[in-house]
Legacy VTK file of the C-alpha trace (Angstrom):
# vtk DataFile Version 3.0
C-alpha trace
ASCII
DATASET POLYDATA
POINTS 261 float
39.838 -8.940 6.644
38.439 -12.522 6.690
38.252 -14.568 10.233
40.066 -18.172 10.007
36.655 -19.720 11.445
34.070 -18.389 8.354
33.379 -20.939 6.422
33.617 -19.975 2.609
32.160 -21.163 -0.728
34.389 -21.899 -3.346
32.426 -20.744 -5.505
30.703 -17.756 -4.114
31.846 -14.182 -5.319
33.660 -12.172 -3.070
34.428 -8.901 -3.757
37.454 -6.002 -2.712
37.863 -4.798 0.818
34.861 -7.184 2.224
35.344 -8.590 6.183
33.606 -11.796 6.900
33.719 -12.272 10.680
34.391 -15.501 13.384
31.997 -18.772 11.975
29.984 -16.616 9.719
28.566 -19.428 6.579
29.328 -18.101 3.187
27.082 -20.851 0.944
28.368 -21.911 -3.187
26.205 -19.292 -5.408
26.058 -15.817 -3.005
27.742 -12.493 -4.476
29.472 -9.569 -1.885
30.143 -6.776 -3.803
32.904 -4.512 -2.678
33.637 -2.926 1.197
30.378 -5.649 2.244
30.828 -6.125 5.909
29.714 -9.729 7.657
30.093 -9.812 11.194
30.485 -13.125 13.000
27.684 -15.919 12.778
26.001 -14.491 9.933
24.530 -17.406 7.339
24.284 -16.633 3.745
23.015 -18.967 1.673
21.049 -18.865 -1.886
21.137 -16.998 -5.248
21.961 -14.022 -3.186
23.934 -10.744 -4.126
25.104 -8.180 -0.987
25.659 -4.885 -2.613
28.153 -2.714 -2.029
28.595 -1.384 1.693
26.109 -3.459 3.028
26.667 -4.615 7.126
24.702 -7.475 8.479
24.698 -8.137 12.158
25.231 -11.420 13.957
22.707 -14.303 13.662
21.104 -12.624 10.535
20.082 -15.399 8.134
19.722 -14.349 4.746
18.686 -16.079 1.246
17.432 -19.196 2.858
14.292 -21.300 2.120
11.341 -19.176 2.022
8.062 -19.933 4.112
6.125 -20.614 1.373
4.750 -24.478 1.509
4.469 -24.041 -3.033
7.694 -23.180 -2.541
9.370 -26.057 -4.584
12.892 -25.993 -5.128
13.306 -23.508 -7.690
16.820 -21.108 -8.775
14.730 -17.848 -7.624
17.134 -15.232 -6.264
17.845 -12.462 -3.155
19.026 -8.680 -3.937
20.061 -6.519 -1.846
21.452 -2.935 -2.913
23.905 -1.021 -1.430
24.359 0.865 2.048
22.403 -1.667 3.840
21.878 -1.658 7.722
20.848 -5.092 8.571
20.764 -5.439 12.517
20.604 -8.779 14.181
18.510 -11.573 13.880
16.922 -10.263 10.295
15.638 -12.778 8.016
15.510 -12.002 3.754
14.377 -14.774 1.773
14.270 -14.918 -1.861
10.813 -15.320 -4.538
9.249 -17.973 -5.615
7.436 -18.721 -9.072
4.043 -17.825 -7.687
5.337 -14.068 -7.427
8.639 -12.439 -9.704
10.493 -15.089 -8.808
12.915 -13.101 -7.155
12.993 -10.452 -3.752
14.748 -7.264 -4.082
16.069 -4.777 -1.374
17.032 -1.496 -2.107
20.023 0.765 -0.677
20.504 3.032 2.230
18.336 1.157 4.134
18.233 0.433 8.054
16.942 -3.270 9.101
16.523 -3.473 12.832
16.887 -6.441 15.220
14.492 -8.732 14.198
13.281 -7.569 10.887
11.665 -10.521 8.842
11.389 -9.815 5.147
9.292 -12.756 3.381
9.689 -13.670 -0.517
8.821 -11.487 -3.615
8.899 -8.816 -1.593
10.027 -5.718 -3.564
11.733 -2.792 -0.888
12.427 0.767 -2.143
15.352 3.280 -0.907
16.119 5.238 2.904
13.629 2.874 4.300
13.387 1.905 8.231
11.551 -0.845 9.492
11.894 -1.167 13.670
12.874 -4.488 16.130
10.689 -7.272 14.710
8.743 -5.917 12.047
7.168 -8.495 9.660
6.713 -8.018 5.703
4.120 -10.756 3.974
5.063 -12.072 0.786
4.296 -10.288 -2.024
4.364 -6.912 0.015
6.358 -3.439 -1.646
7.395 -0.564 0.393
8.393 2.449 -1.364
11.343 4.770 -1.059
11.252 7.036 2.424
8.523 5.048 4.259
9.095 3.916 8.078
7.508 0.483 10.144
7.106 1.014 13.432
8.317 -2.232 15.557
6.236 -5.063 15.706
4.256 -4.058 12.956
3.065 -6.800 10.878
2.136 -6.031 7.230
-0.299 -8.457 4.580
0.453 -10.430 1.523
0.195 -7.769 -0.921
0.090 -5.032 0.503
1.814 -1.985 -0.822
2.706 1.041 1.413
3.450 4.422 -0.429
6.756 6.179 -0.540
6.997 8.758 2.767
4.430 6.586 4.285
4.349 5.799 8.245
3.278 2.674 9.699
2.676 2.967 13.773
4.116 0.145 15.779
2.072 -2.523 16.719
0.016 -2.071 13.763
-1.634 -5.007 11.570
-1.289 -3.285 8.465
-4.109 -5.523 5.950
-4.284 -2.654 3.480
-2.740 -0.624 0.733
-1.317 2.700 2.572
-1.014 5.887 0.821
2.157 7.524 0.193
2.564 10.077 3.088
-0.095 8.292 4.526
-0.035 7.709 9.088
-1.669 4.267 10.293
-1.861 2.672 13.304
-4.087 0.407 14.974
-4.348 -3.091 16.013
-6.359 -3.589 12.802
-4.601 -0.606 10.998
-6.621 2.948 9.910
-5.610 6.205 8.535
-4.890 8.885 10.597
-3.848 11.557 8.467
-0.985 12.942 6.212
2.901 12.084 7.318
3.717 15.657 8.804
6.503 15.114 10.531
8.295 13.005 7.761
7.319 15.537 4.995
8.655 18.351 7.323
11.454 16.424 7.724
12.062 15.879 4.084
12.185 20.099 3.508
8.856 19.720 1.450
7.255 23.130 0.902
4.353 24.698 3.164
2.227 24.901 -0.222
2.748 22.137 -1.451
1.923 20.200 2.092
-0.940 21.977 1.812
-2.060 20.975 -1.369
-1.680 17.609 -0.079
-3.847 17.806 2.910
-6.293 19.026 0.930
-6.587 16.251 -1.615
-6.082 13.927 1.025
-9.350 15.748 2.583
-11.408 15.771 -1.011
-10.645 12.026 -1.300
-11.449 10.587 2.431
-13.362 12.494 4.571
-15.900 13.925 1.456
-19.166 12.117 1.215
-19.074 9.995 -2.227
-16.570 7.165 -3.557
-13.059 7.217 -3.831
-13.479 7.423 -7.309
-15.167 9.998 -7.956
-13.227 12.222 -5.341
-10.165 10.996 -6.744
-11.797 13.146 -10.119
-12.651 16.109 -8.023
-8.648 16.338 -6.782
-7.569 15.556 -10.631
-9.815 18.599 -11.445
-9.046 20.953 -8.349
-5.526 20.592 -8.215
-2.972 20.874 -10.840
0.574 20.582 -11.353
1.903 19.350 -7.143
4.171 16.030 -7.825
3.018 15.103 -4.444
-0.711 14.767 -5.335
0.432 13.466 -8.408
1.666 10.296 -6.674
-1.313 9.712 -4.427
-3.568 10.172 -6.907
-1.033 8.202 -9.173
-0.483 5.505 -6.727
-4.337 4.922 -5.829
-5.076 4.575 -9.571
-2.560 1.562 -9.430
-4.605 -2.336 -10.023
-4.141 -3.731 -6.026
-4.770 -6.773 -4.349
-5.747 -4.753 -1.840
-8.336 -1.941 -0.626
-6.494 1.039 1.184
-6.287 2.054 4.717
-8.854 4.640 5.206
-9.744 6.814 7.753
-11.383 5.199 11.359
-14.905 6.136 10.722
-15.153 6.314 6.933
LINES 1 262
261 0 1 2 3 4 5 6 7 8 9 10 11 12 13 14 15 16 17 18 19 20 21 22 23 24 25 26 27 28 29 30 31 32 33 34 35 36 37 38 39 40 41 42 43 44 45 46 47 48 49 50 51 52 53 54 55 56 57 58 59 60 61 62 63 64 65 66 67 68 69 70 71 72 73 74 75 76 77 78 79 80 81 82 83 84 85 86 87 88 89 90 91 92 93 94 95 96 97 98 99 100 101 102 103 104 105 106 107 108 109 110 111 112 113 114 115 116 117 118 119 120 121 122 123 124 125 126 127 128 129 130 131 132 133 134 135 136 137 138 139 140 141 142 143 144 145 146 147 148 149 150 151 152 153 154 155 156 157 158 159 160 161 162 163 164 165 166 167 168 169 170 171 172 173 174 175 176 177 178 179 180 181 182 183 184 185 186 187 188 189 190 191 192 193 194 195 196 197 198 199 200 201 202 203 204 205 206 207 208 209 210 211 212 213 214 215 216 217 218 219 220 221 222 223 224 225 226 227 228 229 230 231 232 233 234 235 236 237 238 239 240 241 242 243 244 245 246 247 248 249 250 251 252 253 254 255 256 257 258 259 260
């Protein structure tokens, strides 16, 4: 199960049925849960916990010092959930005292080649990040989002559930749940209809969500006023409620808007 050339600290915690490939390095405070598979040439450091069934591919570098000049060696953590696929050259960094002191990655995610997850990010479940997609510090991504290849997400941006980010997009603002954005400076171009249909969302739910989108983003008036209109007109729709609740939360960023807004 463990290749003879792997270097594993005696203080690392290794679960049952863990596989560790050639020339991989597992440092002092690392914990690998049951059924984790580490392929060759993987380096894992820091106070990092890798959840059950996660598989990490060659040349991934996990848990090393954040790329934050304010970081001063504080004992922050990186927590990775279950059944993730972490492909070649992925980097993930722990938290900092300027954030929540931890970076958290959920379950059943796919991180393709070259993905970077910076300090203090909070990543949900069932997320796909394409090749070389990059997250700045403090980014939050909700469940089932898709981030296209070479997309770059600015610090403190939030990305709502089931949103989709086009490849090579620069995302400087929050992306609403079920939203679709694209562009060098990313703009909102509608609802993620394909994703909603694939998720089995019923037609009447999608119609209500599109109606809410039109009122909030295409009506005249402020976004705040338009949200109030949606709350009065559309009731008891969980998808619309997700959208409204997301937009009413405190945030350090404004929202991605349609291009002509």
